[in-house]
C-alpha positions as CSV (number, residue, x, y, z in Angstrom):
1,M,90.8,11.7,249.8
2,P,89.1,11.4,246.4
3,H,89.8,8.4,244.2
4,L,89.9,8.0,240.5
5,V,86.8,5.8,240.7
6,P,84.5,4.8,243.5
7,L,85.7,1.9,245.7
8,L,83.7,-1.1,247.0
9,I,85.2,-3.2,249.8
10,R,83.8,-6.7,250.0
11,G,83.3,-9.0,253.0
12,I,83.6,-6.6,256.0
13,N,83.5,-8.7,259.1
14,N,85.0,-6.5,261.9
15,L,84.9,-3.0,263.2
16,S,88.6,-2.2,262.3
17,D,87.9,-2.8,258.6
18,A,84.6,-1.0,258.6
19,R,86.0,2.2,260.2
20,Y,89.3,2.1,258.3
21,C,87.7,1.7,254.9
22,A,85.0,4.3,255.6
23,G,87.7,6.7,256.8
24,M,89.9,6.1,253.7
25,G,87.1,7.1,251.4
26,A,85.5,3.8,250.4
27,D,82.0,4.3,248.8
28,K,80.4,1.0,249.5
29,L,81.0,-1.8,252.0
30,T,79.6,-5.4,251.7
31,F,78.7,-7.8,254.4
32,I,78.2,-11.5,253.8
33,L,74.6,-12.2,255.1
34,D,73.7,-15.5,253.5
35,P,74.2,-18.4,256.0
36,S,75.2,-20.7,253.1
37,L,78.3,-18.6,252.5
38,P,81.6,-18.9,254.5
39,G,82.1,-16.0,256.9
40,A,78.4,-15.0,257.0
41,L,77.4,-12.5,259.7
42,N,74.1,-12.3,261.5
43,T,71.9,-9.2,261.3
44,K,72.8,-8.1,264.8
45,T,76.5,-7.9,264.1
46,V,75.9,-5.9,260.9
47,Q,73.6,-3.5,262.7
48,E,76.3,-3.0,265.3
49,L,79.1,-2.4,262.7
50,A,76.9,-0.1,260.7
51,G,76.3,2.0,263.8
52,W,80.0,3.0,263.9
53,I,80.3,4.2,260.3
54,A,78.7,6.9,258.2
55,G,78.8,8.1,254.6
56,V,79.1,4.7,252.9
57,E,76.6,2.5,251.1
58,L,75.9,-0.8,252.9
59,I,75.4,-3.9,250.7
60,G,74.5,-7.4,251.7
61,E,76.0,-10.4,249.8
62,F,73.7,-13.3,249.1
63,D,73.7,-16.6,247.3
64,Q,71.0,-19.2,248.0
65,L,68.4,-17.2,249.9
66,T,65.0,-16.5,248.3
67,A,63.9,-13.0,247.5
68,P,61.6,-12.7,250.5
69,E,64.4,-13.8,252.8
70,I,66.8,-11.3,251.2
71,N,64.2,-8.6,251.6
72,S,63.7,-9.4,255.3
73,I,67.5,-9.3,256.1
74,A,67.9,-6.1,253.9
75,A,65.2,-4.3,255.9
76,A,66.6,-5.5,259.3
77,C,70.1,-4.2,258.3
78,A,68.9,-1.1,256.5
79,L,70.9,-2.1,253.4
80,D,71.2,0.2,250.5
81,A,71.6,-2.6,248.0
82,V,72.4,-6.3,247.7
83,L,75.0,-8.3,245.8
84,L,74.0,-11.6,244.4
85,R,76.7,-14.2,243.9
86,Q,75.1,-15.6,240.8
87,P,72.5,-14.4,238.2
88,R,68.8,-14.8,238.9
89,S,65.8,-14.7,236.6
90,E,64.0,-11.5,235.8
91,A,61.1,-12.6,238.0
92,E,63.4,-13.1,241.0
93,L,65.1,-9.8,240.4
94,A,61.7,-8.1,240.4
95,E,61.0,-9.5,243.9
96,I,64.1,-8.1,245.5
97,A,63.4,-4.7,247.0
98,P,66.8,-3.0,247.2
99,P,68.9,-2.3,244.1
100,V,70.7,-5.4,242.9
101,Y,74.3,-6.0,241.8
102,V,75.2,-9.3,240.3
103,E,78.5,-11.1,240.4
104,L,79.7,-12.6,237.1
105,A,82.6,-14.9,236.4
106,V,84.9,-13.8,233.6
107,G,83.5,-15.1,230.4
108,A,80.0,-15.7,231.8
109,V,77.0,-14.8,229.7
110,A,75.4,-11.8,231.3
111,I,71.7,-11.4,231.9
112,N,69.9,-9.6,229.0
113,P,70.7,-6.0,230.1
114,Y,67.5,-4.7,228.5
115,L,65.1,-6.5,230.7
116,S,63.0,-4.3,232.9
117,N,64.5,-5.8,236.0
118,A,68.2,-5.8,234.9
119,P,70.7,-5.5,237.7
120,T,72.1,-2.1,238.9
121,G,75.6,-3.2,238.0
122,W,77.9,-6.2,237.4
123,V,80.7,-7.2,239.8
124,V,83.6,-9.2,238.2
125,E,86.6,-10.5,240.2
126,L,89.7,-11.1,238.1
127,V,91.2,-14.5,239.0
128,E,93.5,-14.9,236.0
129,P,96.1,-12.8,234.2
130,L,94.6,-10.0,232.1
131,T,94.4,-11.0,228.4
132,T,93.1,-9.3,225.3
133,E,90.1,-11.7,225.4
134,T,89.4,-10.7,229.0
135,L,89.6,-7.0,228.2
136,D,87.2,-7.5,225.3
137,Y,84.8,-9.3,227.6
138,L,85.0,-6.7,230.2
139,N,84.4,-3.9,227.7
140,K,81.2,-5.7,226.5
141,I,80.0,-6.1,230.1
142,A,80.7,-2.5,230.9
143,A,78.7,-1.4,227.8
144,Q,75.6,-3.2,229.3
145,R,75.6,-2.1,232.9
146,P,78.0,-0.3,235.3
147,L,81.0,-2.6,235.9
148,W,82.7,-3.0,239.3
149,L,86.0,-4.8,238.8
150,G,88.0,-6.6,241.4
151,P,91.8,-6.8,240.6
152,G,92.7,-8.1,244.1
153,L,95.2,-6.2,246.2
154,H,97.4,-5.2,243.3
155,P,97.9,-1.4,243.3
156,E,99.5,-1.2,239.8
157,Q,96.9,-3.4,238.2
158,A,94.1,-1.5,239.8
159,R,95.3,1.8,238.5
160,E,96.0,0.3,235.0
161,L,92.5,-1.1,234.8
162,V,91.0,2.3,235.7
163,N,92.8,3.7,232.7
164,L,91.9,0.8,230.3
165,L,88.2,0.3,231.0
166,P,85.1,2.4,231.6
167,L,84.6,1.2,235.2
168,A,81.9,2.2,237.6
169,G,84.4,1.3,240.4
170,I,87.0,-0.9,241.8
171,V,86.3,-3.8,244.2
172,L,88.7,-4.7,246.9
173,P,88.7,-7.5,249.5
174,S,88.6,-6.8,253.2
175,G,90.4,-9.0,255.6
176,D,90.5,-10.5,259.1
177,E,91.8,-9.1,262.3
178,V,94.9,-10.7,263.8
179,K,93.1,-10.4,267.1
180,P,90.2,-8.0,268.1
181,G,91.3,-4.5,267.3
182,L,94.5,-5.5,265.6
183,R,94.7,-5.5,261.8
184,D,97.4,-5.0,259.1
185,F,96.2,-2.6,256.5
186,D,99.4,-2.2,254.5
187,Q,98.2,-4.0,251.3
188,L,94.8,-2.3,251.3
189,E,96.4,1.1,252.0
190,A,98.7,0.6,249.0
191,V,95.7,0.2,246.7
192,F,93.8,3.1,248.2
193,E,96.9,5.3,247.6
194,A,97.4,4.0,244.1
195,L,93.9,5.1,243.2
196,E,94.0,8.5,244.8
197,I,93.6,11.5,242.4
198,D,97.0,13.1,241.9
């Protein structure tokens, strides 16, 4: 089921989400792998989850770990890329082996996109109502590097943003199982359907 733009699902922490999102046509899945972050998984768990899915890019989310620590975990989990929760210096970016996405807060000053080690793309999560100023900011960011935008689980807003902005993709949150093997996918499914190509 093709979508209007690629889809990245953040914070996968269970097999139900991993298999559902891969089966629904998600392009990228992230796993929180930095122990300083809430909900962090260990490498063994990510290896086990990855063994059940195919055809998606696997991305590790990091915050405080050093570049060598990130590289070690990325290699152990066979990650395709990493997502940094905050910008780093060009020197630090140069040390990270996999392609790097960087999360930016709305209104944050982006890293100079013309540096030799600029990130592969920006990830921005919308946490406030969409304003003209926010749209202007997002257009400027998208002009620098591919922009992955997170509108939350709002189907209408997700489709609207795809039409308003030159997005590389849409970012959606995963969730938690009610109990092992039991998960309500209604909200996530609504966004997947809203972004399907008619």
